[in-house]
N, C-alpha and C positions, 0 to 999 in steps of 0.2 A: 681800148682794143685788147683782146685776149687771144693768144695763140694756143690752140689745142685741137685735138681731133683732126689734125692735118690741114687746118685752115685758120683764118682770122675771124674773130667773132666780136660783135659790137654790143655793149650792154644797152638794153632798152628798158629794163626794169630791174628791181632787186632780184638777184639770182636768175635772171633771164637774159639770154644772149641770142643775137641773130647773126647768121653767117654773112660776112661782108660781101660775098659774091653771089648770094642767093637769099631766099627767104626762109630757109630752114631755121628752126628755133632749137635752142638747147636750154633746158630748165633744170636748175639744181633744186633739190629738196633737202631740208635739214631735219634733225631730230625734233627740234622745238617748233618747226614751222616758221621760224623767223630768220633773218639774215645773220643773226649772231650765233645761231646754233651750229652744231657740227654737221658738215655736209655728209649725207649718207646715200643719196641717189642722184643720178643724172638721167634726165629724160630727153631723148633726141629722136624726134619723129615717132615711129612705132616701137623704138627700142628703149629699154630702161636698164641702166647700169647701177649696180649696188656696190658700194665700197665695202670690201670684206674686212673683218676684224684682223688684227695683226697675225693671229695664229693660222689664218687661212691665206695669207699672202705668199706669193711665189718665193720672194726673197727669204722669208722665214724658213720655208720648207727646204730650199736649196742649202741654206746655211746650216740647218739642223742636220741634214744628210751629210754634208761635207764634214761637219764637226764629228759626227759619229764615225765616219769612215777613217778620219785621221786617228781617232783613239783606237779603233780596231787595227789599223795598220801599225801603230806603235807597238801593240802587243804581238802581232804576227811577225814583225821583224826583230823587235827588241828582246823578247823572251828566249828565242832560240840562241841568240848571241850570248845572252846572260847565262844560259844553261851550259854552253860550251866553256865559258870562262870558269864557272863553278866546278865543272868536271876537271879542268886542268889544275884547279887548286884543291881538289878533293873536298869540296864543300857542298855535297849533295844535300838538298833539304829533306826533311822527313816527309812521310807519305801525305798527310793532310794538306800542307802547303803545295806540294807537287800536284795533288789532285785538283786543288782549286785553280791552279794555273792552267792545267789541262782543260778544265771546263771553260775558263775565260778564253783560252786560245781557240778552242773548238767553236765557241760562239762568234769570235771575231772572224774566223775562217768561213763559217757558214754565212754570216751576214755580208762580208765582203764578196764572197763568191756569188751569192745571190744577186747582188747589185750588178756585178760585171756580166754574169751570164744572162740576166734578164734584159739588160740594156743591149747586149749583143744580139739576143734573140729578137727583140723588138726592131732593131735596126735592120736585121737581115730579112725578116719575114713579115713585117708590118702586122704583127699580131693584134695590135690595138684596133686595126681597121677591119680585118678579115676573120677574127676569132682566134682561139688558142690552138696551137699545134700540139702534137703529142709531147714534144720536148718542152714546150712551155708549161704544160701541166706538171711535168716532172720537176721543173725548176721551181714552180710555185709550191712545192712541198717543203722546200728549204725553210721558209719563214716559220713553219710549224715547229721545226727543230730549234730554230733560233728562239722561239718563245719559251720552250722547255729549258734551254740552256740559260736564258736570261733570268728566269725564276731561280734556277740553281745558283747562278752567280750572285744574286741578291742574298740568298741564304748564306753563301760562302763568304760574303762581305762581313756578316755578323761573326762567322766562325773565325775569320782572319783577325778581327779586332779583339775578340774575346779569347782567342787561343784554343778553340775547341779541338780536342784530339792531339794537341801539341804537348811535348814534354813540359811539365810544370805549368801548363796552360798559358804559356808565353805567346803573345800575339805573333802572327806570321810576319816574316820579313821585317824590313825597316819601316819607319814612318812613311817615307816617300813611296815605298812599295805598296803599302796598304792604301795610301791615298790614290795611287794609280789604279789599283784594283777596284776601289770604290768608284772612281771615275769611269772605269770600263763597264762596271755593272750598270751605272746610271745611263751610259751610252747605249747599252743593250736594251734597257727599258724605253729610252727615247726613240730608238730605232723601231722597237715594237709598236709604239704609238704611231710612228710615221707609216709603218706598214698597214696598220689598221685604218688610218685616215684615208689611205689610197686604195683600200679594199684589196690588199694583197695578202691578207691572212685567211687561211682556210679556203683558198681558191684553187688548190690543186685538184 
């Protein structure tokens, strides 16, 4: 007996099951066409279900989005606090590191703000069912800014490690600071891929 699809199913042949309370069949198909192969399809009546690859599964996309948002939030909250501490100690960074952080902070704010505003707009107006509102079209412009800022952040990662524009070409910040900025830039690129996958780029 096998419990799935909301009922109990009895095996009647390799990869073939029959519902215990009726005559409906559920047939699995594998890559190699043999019981030993990896299951890729489930056929139930007139419906066919395909097992998606890992990068198309819901848990992966939610995990990726949550990870990106956590990195963005660490910059949004952490950098202003660190800036206040440096000002109290009269340790203002030079212009290139400061500009790099401004780009990273703007990318984080744009990305985080887009997710919050888009979710709120979908929840309030059911835009996925009835089409885009004027506000939705404005919100969907934000990913285009995020794309530009993500590319800039990637370039500034190289600048941070190589010390472009810094006195004596010394790398920006400490090693943990550079690692955090690298992680932020990668999160920006990952979020950009996520937006593209869900067709949220260039939709404004």
